[in-house]
C-alpha positions in Angstrom: 3.9 -4.4 -2.3 6.2 -1.7 -3.5 5.5 0.1 -6.7 8.3 1.3 -9.1 8.7 4.7 -10.6 10.6 4.8 -13.8 12.7 7.9 -14.1 11.8 8.8 -17.7 10.2 12.2 -17.5 11.0 15.6 -16.3 8.2 15.3 -13.7 9.8 12.2 -12.4 13.2 13.9 -12.1 11.5 16.8 -10.3 9.8 14.5 -7.9 13.0 12.7 -7.1 15.0 15.8 -6.5 12.3 17.4 -4.4 11.0 14.5 -2.3 13.2 11.4 -2.5 16.7 12.8 -2.3 16.5 13.9 1.4 20.0 12.8 2.5 23.5 13.4 1.1 23.8 9.8 -0.1 21.6 7.7 -2.2 22.4 4.1 -3.2 25.9 4.7 -1.8 26.6 7.6 -4.1 26.9 11.3 -3.1 24.0 13.2 -4.5 24.8 16.8 -3.6 23.8 19.5 -6.1 27.1 19.3 -8.1 27.4 15.5 -8.0 23.8 15.0 -9.2 24.6 16.8 -12.4 27.4 14.4 -13.2 26.1 11.1 -11.8 23.7 9.0 -13.9 20.4 8.8 -12.2 19.2 5.5 -10.9 16.7 3.9 -13.3 14.3 2.8 -10.7 13.2 4.2 -7.3 11.4 1.9 -4.9 8.4 3.5 -3.1 6.7 2.1 0.0 3.2 2.3 -1.5 0.9 -0.5 -2.6 0.8 -1.3 -6.3 -2.3 -1.1 -8.3 -2.4 -4.2 -10.5 -4.4 -4.2 -13.7 -5.3 -7.1 -16.0 -7.5 -7.0 -19.1 -9.6 -10.1 -19.9 -10.2 -11.5 -23.4 -13.6 -9.7 -23.6 -12.1 -6.3 -22.7 -13.2 -6.3 -19.0 -10.5 -4.8 -16.8 -9.6 -6.1 -13.4 -7.8 -3.7 -11.1 -6.9 -4.2 -7.4 -4.7 -2.8 -4.6 -3.6 -5.1 -1.8 -3.1 -2.6 1.0 -3.3 -5.2 3.8 -6.4 -3.7 5.4 -8.8 -5.7 7.5 -11.7 -4.7 5.3 -12.2 -5.4 1.6 -14.3 -3.6 -1.0 -15.0 -5.0 -4.5 -17.2 -3.5 -7.1 -18.2 -2.9 -10.7 -17.6 0.5 -12.3 -19.5 0.7 -15.6 -19.1 3.4 -18.2 -22.8 4.0 -18.5 -24.9 6.7 -16.9 -27.6 9.2 -17.7 -25.4 10.8 -20.4 -25.9 7.7 -22.6 -29.7 8.1 -22.4 -32.0 10.0 -24.7 -35.1 12.1 -24.0 -37.4 9.0 -24.3 -35.5 6.7 -21.9 -34.0 9.3 -19.6 -34.0 7.8 -16.1 -33.4 4.2 -17.2 -29.9 3.9 -15.7 -31.1 5.0 -12.3 -34.2 2.8 -12.5 -32.0 -0.1 -13.3 -29.9 0.6 -10.3 -33.0 0.2 -8.1 -33.9 -3.1 -9.8 -30.5 -4.6 -9.3 -31.2 -5.9 -5.8 -34.8 -7.1 -6.4 -33.9 -10.7 -7.3 -32.1 -12.8 -9.9 -32.7 -16.1 -11.6 -30.5 -17.7 -8.9 -31.6 -15.7 -5.8 -34.8 -14.1 -4.7 -34.7 -10.7 -3.1 -34.9 -12.3 0.4 -32.1 -14.8 -0.4 -29.8 -12.0 -1.6 -30.4 -9.8 1.4 -29.9 -12.7 3.9 -26.7 -13.9 2.1 -25.2 -10.4 2.5 -26.5 -9.8 6.0 -25.3 -13.1 7.3 -21.8 -12.1 6.3 -22.1 -8.7 7.9 -21.4 -7.2 4.5 -22.8 -4.1 2.8 -24.1 -4.1 -0.8 -24.8 -0.7 -2.5 -25.1 1.0 -5.8 -25.2 4.5 -7.2 -25.7 6.2 -10.6 -24.0 9.4 -11.9 -24.2 11.2 -15.2 -21.4 9.1 -16.7 -21.0 6.0 -14.5 -23.0 3.3 -12.8 -21.5 1.5 -9.8 -22.3 -1.6 -7.8 -20.1 -2.5 -4.9 -19.9 -4.6 -1.7 -17.7 -4.3 1.3 -17.0 -6.5 4.4 -14.1 -7.8 6.6 -11.4 -9.5 4.6 -10.3 -11.9 7.3 -11.8 -14.8 5.4 -10.3 -13.8 2.0 -8.3 -16.5 0.2 -4.7 -15.3 -0.2 -1.8 -16.6 -2.2 -1.1 -20.3 -1.8 -4.6 -21.3 -0.8 -4.9 -25.1 -0.4 -7.5 -27.0 -2.4 -10.6 -28.0 -0.5 -12.8 -31.0 -1.1 -16.4 -31.2 0.0 -18.6 -34.3 0.4 -21.0 -34.8 -2.4 -24.1 -33.6 -0.8 -27.0 -32.9 -3.2 -28.3 -30.2 -0.8 -25.0 -28.2 -1.3 -24.3 -26.1 -4.3 -21.3 -27.4 -6.2 -17.9 -25.9 -5.5 -16.5 -23.2 -7.8 -13.2 -24.0 -9.4 -10.9 -21.0 -10.1 -7.4 -21.8 -11.6 -5.6 -23.9 -9.0 -7.9 -23.1 -6.1 -11.3 -24.5 -5.1 -13.7 -22.3 -3.1 -16.8 -23.5 -1.4 -19.8 -21.2 -1.0 -18.8 -20.1 2.5 -15.0 -19.8 2.1 -14.6 -16.2 0.9 -16.3 -12.8 0.9 -14.5 -12.0 -2.3 -15.8 -15.2 -4.0 -19.4 -14.4 -2.8 -19.2 -10.7 -3.7 -17.9 -11.2 -7.2 -20.6 -13.9 -7.8 -23.4 -11.6 -6.5 -22.2 -8.7 -8.5 -22.1 -10.8 -11.6 -25.5 -12.3 -10.8 -27.2 -8.9 -10.4 -25.9 -7.4 -13.7 -26.4 -10.5 -15.8 -29.3 -12.4 -14.3 -31.7 -9.9 -12.8 -35.3 -11.0 -13.3 -36.7 -7.5 -13.7 -40.2 -8.7 -12.7 -43.2 -6.6 -13.5 -44.4 -6.5 -9.9 -41.0 -5.3 -8.8 -40.9 -2.7 -11.5 -44.2 -1.3 -10.5 -43.1 -1.2 -6.8 -39.8 0.6 -7.6 -41.7 3.1 -9.8 -43.4 4.4 -6.8 -40.2 4.4 -4.8 -38.4 6.5 -7.4 -41.3 9.0 -7.6 -41.1 9.5 -3.8 -37.3 9.8 -4.1 -37.9 12.6 -6.7 -40.1 14.4 -4.2 -37.3 14.2 -1.6 -34.7 15.5 -4.0 -36.9 18.5 -4.7 -36.5 19.5 -1.1 -32.7 19.4 -1.3 -32.2 22.8 -2.8 -28.5 22.3 -3.5 -29.3 19.3 -5.8 -32.1 21.4 -7.4 -29.7 24.2 -8.2 -27.1 21.9 -9.7 -29.7 20.2 -11.8 -30.7 23.6 -13.1 -27.1 24.6 -13.7 -26.5 21.5 -15.8 -29.8 22.1 -17.7 -28.8 25.7 -18.7 -25.1 25.0 -19.2 -25.6 21.9 -21.4 -29.1 22.7 -22.7 -30.5 20.3 -25.3 -27.7 17.8 -24.6 -27.4 14.6 -22.6 -25.6 16.3 -19.6 -28.4 18.8 -19.3 -30.9 16.0 -18.3 -31.3 14.9 -14.7 -30.1 11.5 -13.4 -33.5 10.5 -12.1 -35.3 11.5 -15.3 -38.6 13.4 -15.7 -41.8 12.1 -14.0 -43.5 11.1 -17.2 -40.5 8.9 -18.1 -40.6 7.1 -14.7 -44.2 6.4 -15.2 -43.7 4.7 -18.6 -40.3 2.9 -18.3 -40.9 -0.8 -18.8 -38.9 -4.1 -18.7 -38.0 -3.8 -22.4 -36.3 -0.4 -21.8 -34.2 -1.9 -18.9 -33.2 -5.0 -20.9 -32.3 -2.8 -23.9 -30.1 -0.6 -21.7 -28.3 -3.6 -20.3 -27.6 -5.2 -23.6 -26.5 -2.0 -25.2 -24.1 -0.7 -22.5 -23.0 -3.5 -20.2 -20.2 -4.7 -22.4 -16.8 -6.0 -21.3 -14.6 -3.0 -22.4 -16.9 -0.6 -20.5 -16.7 -2.4 -17.2 -14.0 -2.4 -14.5 -13.9 -4.9 -11.7 -12.1 -3.0 -8.9 -11.1 -4.2 -5.4 -9.1 -2.7 -2.5 -8.1 -3.8 1.0 -7.1 -7.4 1.7 -7.3 -8.8 -1.8 -5.3 -11.2 -4.0 -5.1 -10.0 -7.6 -4.6 -13.4 -9.2 -7.6 -14.9 -7.5 -9.7 -11.8 -8.5 -8.7 -12.5 -12.1 -9.8 -16.1 -11.8 -13.1 -15.0 -10.3 -13.6 -12.4 -13.0 -12.9 -14.9 -15.8 -15.4 -17.4 -14.4 -18.2 -15.0 -13.7 -17.7 -12.3 -16.4 -16.0 -14.3 -19.2 -19.3 -14.5 -21.1 -20.0 -10.8 -21.1 -20.1 -9.6 -24.7 -17.3 -7.5 -26.1 -17.6 -5.1 -29.0 -16.4 -6.2 -32.4 -14.0 -3.3 -32.7 -12.9 -3.6 -29.1 -13.3 0.2 -28.6 -15.5 1.9 -26.1 -17.9 4.3 -27.9 -17.4 8.0 -27.3 -20.1 9.7 -25.2 -22.5 12.0 -27.1 -21.0 15.5 -27.4 -22.3 18.1 -25.0 -21.7 21.8 -25.7 -21.5 24.4 -23.0 -23.8 27.5 -23.4 -23.3 30.6 -21.3 -26.9 31.3 -20.0 -29.0 31.4 -16.9 -32.1 29.9 -15.1 -33.9 31.9 -12.4 -36.6 30.5 -10.3 -37.8 33.3 -8.1 -39.7 32.6 -4.9 -39.9 35.5 -2.5 -41.4 33.3 0.2 -38.2 31.4 0.7 -35.8 32.8 3.4 -32.5 32.3 1.5 -31.3 32.4 -2.0 -29.4 29.4 -3.5 -27.1 30.3 -6.4 -24.5 28.6 -8.6 -22.3 30.2 -11.2 -19.9 28.3 -13.3 -17.7 28.5 -16.4 -16.8 25.6 -18.8 -13.8 23.7 -17.6 -12.1 20.5 -19.0 -12.4 16.8 -18.8 -10.6 14.4 -16.5 -7.7 13.6 -18.8 -7.0 17.2 -19.9 -3.6 18.6 -18.8 -5.3 21.7 -17.3 -7.3 19.6 -14.8 -4.7 19.8 -12.1 -4.2 23.6 -12.2 -8.0 24.1 -12.1 -8.1 21.8 -9.0 -5.5 24.0 -7.4 -7.5 27.1 -8.4 -10.6 25.6 -6.9 -8.8 25.0 -3.6 -7.6 28.6 -3.7 -11.2 29.9 -3.6 -12.1 27.2 -1.0 -15.3 27.0 1.0 -16.8 28.6 4.1 -19.7 28.2 6.4 -20.9 30.3 9.3 -20.2 27.4 11.7 -16.4 27.7 10.9 -14.3 29.3 13.6 -11.8 32.1 12.9 -13.4 33.1 9.6 -11.4 36.4 9.4 -8.2 34.4 9.8 -8.9 31.8 7.1 -6.4 31.7 4.1 -9.2 32.1 1.6 -9.7 35.8 0.8 -13.3 35.2 -0.2 -13.9 33.5 3.1 -12.5 36.5 5.0 -14.7 38.9 3.1 -17.8 36.7 3.5 -17.2 36.5 7.3 -16.4 40.2 7.8 -19.2 41.5 5.6 -21.7 38.8 6.6 -22.2 38.2 2.9 -23.6 34.7 2.9 -24.4 31.7 5.1 -22.0 29.5 3.2 -20.2 29.0 -0.1 -18.4 26.2 -1.8 -16.1 26.2 -4.8 -16.5 23.2 -7.1 -14.8 21.6 -10.1 -17.0 19.0 -11.7 -15.2 16.9 -14.4 -16.7 14.7 -17.1 -15.1 12.9 -20.0 -14.6 15.8 -22.3 -16.0 18.9 -20.4 -16.6 20.2 -16.9 -18.0 22.9 -14.7 -15.8 25.1 -12.5 -17.6 27.6 -10.3 -19.1 28.5 -6.9 -22.2 27.6 -5.1 -23.5 30.0 -2.4 -26.4 30.4 0.0 -27.2 34.1 0.7 -29.8 36.3 2.4 -31.7 38.4 -0.2 -30.0 41.6 0.7 -26.4 40.4 0.2 -26.7 38.6 -3.1 -25.2 41.5 -5.2 -22.2 42.0 -2.9 -21.4 38.3 -2.7 -21.6 37.9 -6.5 -19.3 41.0 -6.9 -16.6 39.7 -4.5 -16.8 36.3 -6.0 -16.0 37.7 -9.4 -13.3 39.9 -7.9 -11.5 36.8 -6.6 -11.9 35.0 -9.9 -10.2 37.9 -11.6 -7.4 37.9 -9.0 -6.7 34.3 -9.9 -6.2 35.4 -13.5 -4.0 38.4 -12.7 -2.4 38.6 -9.2 -2.3 35.3 -7.4 0.9 34.9 -5.4 3.4 32.1 -5.0 2.6 31.8 -1.3 -1.1 31.4 -2.0 -0.5 28.8 -4.6 1.9 26.9 -2.3 -0.8 26.8 0.5 -3.4 25.6 -1.9 -1.2 22.8 -3.3 -0.5 21.6 0.2 -4.2 21.7 1.1 -5.1 19.9 -2.1 -2.6 17.1 -1.5 -3.8 16.7 2.1 -7.5 16.5 1.1 -6.7 13.9 -1.6 -4.7 11.7 0.9 -7.3 12.1 3.6 -10.0 11.0 1.2 -8.2 7.7 0.6 -9.0 6.4 4.1 -10.3 2.9 4.0 -10.9 0.2 1.4 -14.1 1.8 0.0 -12.8 5.2 -1.1 -9.6 3.5 -2.4 -11.7 1.1 -4.5 -13.8 4.0 -5.7 -10.7 5.9 -6.7 -9.4 2.8 -8.6 -12.7 2.3 -10.5 -13.2 5.9 -11.4 -9.6 6.4 -12.6 -9.6 3.3 -14.7 -12.7 4.6 -16.5 -11.4 8.1 -16.8 -7.7 7.6 -17.5 -7.5 3.8 -18.3 -4.9 3.6 -15.5 -4.5 4.4 -11.8 -2.4 7.5 -11.4 0.1 6.7 -8.6 0.1 9.1 -5.6 3.8 10.1 -6.2 3.0 11.1 -9.8 0.0 13.1 -8.8 2.0 14.8 -6.1 4.7 15.7 -8.6 2.2 17.1 -11.1 0.7 19.3 -8.3 4.1 20.5 -7.2 5.0 21.5 -10.7 2.3 24.2 -10.7 3.3 27.7 -9.8 1.5 31.1 -9.8 2.2 31.7 -13.5 0.5 28.4 -14.4 -2.6 29.4 -12.3 -2.7 32.8 -14.0 -2.4 31.2 -17.5 -5.0 28.5 -17.0 -7.5 30.7 -15.2 -7.2 33.4 -17.9 -7.9 30.7 -20.5 -11.1 29.3 -18.8 -12.4 32.2 -16.6 -11.3 35.6 -17.9 -13.9 37.1 -20.3 -15.9 33.8 -20.5 -19.7 33.6 -20.5 -20.8 31.9 -17.3 -23.8 29.6 -16.6 -26.0 30.7 -13.7 -28.7 28.9 -11.8 -30.6 30.7 -8.9 -33.5 29.7 -6.8 -35.3 31.7 -4.1 -35.7 35.4 -3.3 -33.3 36.6 -6.1 -34.7 40.0 -6.9 -31.3 41.6 -6.1 -29.3 39.2 -8.2 -27.7 41.3 -10.9 -28.9 40.7 -14.5 -27.0 38.4 -16.7 -25.3 41.2 -18.7 -24.0 42.8 -15.6 -22.6 39.5 -14.3 -21.1 38.9 -17.7 -19.3 42.2 -17.6 -17.8 41.3 -14.3 -15.9 38.4 -16.0 -13.1 40.8 -17.1 -11.3 43.9 -15.9 -10.9 46.9 -18.1 -7.1 47.5 -18.7 -5.6 50.9 -19.3 
C-alpha cells in the first residue's frame, strides 16, 4: 500500500527536489528550476512503499504492522523493560524471565508449546537488552487470513477447543499462523507457570551461559565499558546479572517484575510480512485487552544514567591479543544529533585482516591499519539508549601496536572535528543508506525495526524521511556535531589482555584535542 508524504517541512521540500522531481514534468506541470519557484507545490506525493499502520488500544498497547506482501510473516512483542529497570538486588531478572517464557503456561506444557510451533514449521524466539525485552515468532504467511475472510463454522466437538471470534471473522485453531502466534505470545507473558522445578533448571542453564559469555572477549570488553562509563547506574550493570543474583532469584522476583513492567503503554505488538492490520487489531484486543494500563497513561522515564570518563584495565600477559574499546558519551535515539553521529560512525568504518584491498578502502583508519599492520580488526560503534549513548571504537591488537593504533584512532577523530571533506561525507551517507536498506531484508528485520522504533520514537520513521535527514547532512554538520561530542571530551576506556603498552589515561585524554596556535 502506498504511503503519503505531506509536504509541510523544509526536509520534505528538499527530498522532493532532490529525489522525486526527476523529470521536467510532474502532475502535468513544468517543474524546471524557475517554474518550481512560482508553482504551488503539490500537497501530497505518493510513494511506492508499504505503509506502517499504527493503532493504540484502550489500555495503551500499540499495534503496528507493515503489509509488504512477503511470503513470510513475523509477529512479536516489544516491551519497554530490560536490565536498566532493575536494581542491584534483582539485576538479571529480565533475562531470567526470558528463559522462563517457553517453559510452560497454564494452557500449554513446555512440550505442547514446542510441538505446536514445530508442527507449523515456525520459529519462536526471545532476547533481552538493556532497555527492551522481545518475544517474537516467524513462519510462512500463506495461511494468514486476509481482508474479507469468510466466517467458518465448526461442528460442536467437545474434543476441540472453541473457535476464537474476532470482529467479523471466526478463526479455528488451525486456520492462521497469525492467530496462533498472537495467542502464544499473549499466553507466555500473561500465563507462564514459573514452576519451581523449571526455575532451578534454568538457573543452571544461565550460569553455564555466563561461563560461555566470559569466553567472548568482545562482550566482556563492552560489559566493562558500560560498567566504567555508567558506573553506579543501571546501564553499568550487565544484562545477565551477577552470579550471586542468579543463584537467589525466585518466583516472587519474576512475578514482581512482570506485574511492575508488563503494562499496556509499554508494549508494542509489531508484525511484518503478509499481515492484515485490522485482524491484528482484533487479535490484540481479544488477547491483550485485559493487560493493565497505568492510571496516568504515561510510560515511566527510565532511571537516569550519568556518563563518567574513566577506565577499566584487566591485564593478562598470557593472552596473545589485546581487546580494547574507547568511547565518548553520545545521545539518545530521539536526539537530533543521532543521524550526524551515525554518519560520523560510518566515516570511521570497520576493518578486518580478511578484507581485500585494505590500502584502497575509503576509510583512512582502515588504510593506516592495513599499511602499518596496526591491528587485527577494528569496528566503530554508535550505541544508543533512551537518553544517552556510546560512540567509539573497538579494536583487537597485538601487544606491540596498541600505542600506534590508539594514536591514529584519535587522529581520525580529530579529523572529523576539523577537516572532514564533502566527498568523504557524501560517501559515508551513501554507505549508511545502503546498509540501512540492506538490513531491512525479510519480515523479521522489518518487524524488529518497527518494534524498536515504536518504543524509541513512538512512530515508524518512513524510509524517505530518513533518507532526507541523512542527505541534509554536510561536512559542516559533521564538524559541529563531532566537536560537540568528541573534541576535548573525557573518554571511557575498557581494555583486556596484554595491555602494558596501552598509554595511560591522562595521555589518552590529552589526545582528545589539538593544540591550536
